[in-house]
N, C-alpha and C positions, 0 to 999 in steps of 0.2 A: 556499580549498580547491582543490587540484589536480583538474583534469578526470580524471586517471588514477584517482583515488579513486572518482569517480562511475561510470566505466566498469567498474571492478572490482566495485562493488556491483551494477550491472546484470547482470554476468556471474554473480555469486553467486546473484542472485534467479532468473534464467532457468534455472540449473542445479538448483535445488531440486526434489526429487522431486514435490512436490504441484503444481508449476507445469508438469510434463509432462502433467498431466491438464487443468488449467484453461486453459493456453496464453495467459496474459496477456503483455502487453508493458509493460515499465517503462522510463521515461526520467527521468533526474535532470538538469534543465537548469542548476541552480545550487544552491549551499549553502542548505539549509533548505526546499527544495521538491522535489516528485516528482510525476510523472504516470503513470498506469497506464491501459491500454486492455484491454478484455476483450470478446470476441464472446459474445453471448448465445446459448445453445444449449438446445434442449428438455430435455436431460438435466440441466439446472440448475433445472428447474421443480418447484414443489410440486404437489399434487393438483388445484389450481384453475387450473393452466395459466399461471402467472406465475413470475418469478424467485424462488427461495427466498431468504430473508433471510440465510442463511449466505454467499451470493455477494456480497450488498451488503457484509456485514461484511468478507469477505476483501479486496475491492477497496479499501475505505476504510482498513482496518487496514494493508494493504500500502503504500498511498500515503502515509499519515501516518508509518508506521514508517520508510520510506526517506527521507522528508523529514528526520526526526530522524537517521537513520543517516548521512546525508550530512554531518552536523556532527561525527560521532564517528569518529575515524580509527584508534583503537587496539583497541577491543573491539566485540563484537556488542551491539546494543541489545536490550532486552526491553520488550514491552508490559506495563504495570502494570495499566491499566484502560482501558476504552473505552465510550463512550456513543454510541448510534446512534439516529437518528430516521428512520423510513421515511416518505417523502412521497408516493410514487406507485408503482404496480406497473409492472414492465417485462416485455415479452413478446418483444421482438425487437431487432435492431440491435447496436450496439457501445456498451458502457458506457465512460465516461471518469471516472476518479477523480483528483482533484487534492488533494494534501496540502501543508500548509505549517506550519512551526514558528511558534508565536505567543508562546511564552515558554520561557525556559530558565534553569536555575540550575546549580550544579556537578554535581548528581546527578539532576535531574528536568527533563524536557522536556515541554511541552504542544504538541500539534499538532492542527490542525483539517483536516477534509477535506470535500469536496463531491463527490457522485456524480451524473453527468449521463447521461441516456438519449441515444439516437441523434439525437433532435430538439433536443438542447441544453437540455432541461427538467431541472430539479433533481429527482432521484429519491430521494435520501437525503443526510443530513448526519451527520457524526460528529466526535467529539473524543476524544483519548486522551492518557494520560500514559505516558511511556517513561523508561527509565533504562539506563545502561550496565551490562553484565554483566561477569563475570570471563572470559568466553570471548574469546580474542584473535581479531582478524580475520586470517585466513591461508588459505593454499591448501587446507588440510584441510577447510575449510567452503566452498570454491569462490570465495574472494576472490582472484582472479588476473587 
């Protein structure tokens, strides 16, 4: 896989409107893997003062999705399903999510992800299934 594909995917990710609010950082080091970092903010908390589960999901879905997308060069991928296991509450620091593809066929990819807190402790784990869509990768969706 060419590095240019990875850099275009990173640019597409960072330009997405939702990421203007969450402010995550994505890096794709090699085909089939991705790493995301995200600073924990109080406006991500639920009523009991810890990170809301939707942020865990976003970090893990994004890391696993882009691990898969790094292997697909023609079209945008889609998340088909995702399972998430919450292991510990997070209240501060920076999250790190690492995703990697563990299985693939012609139309279906399986990726696993692990979410770490600022102390390097596992905070969540997840796995998802993904598939290519009919939407081409192009400048109109930020792939440039």
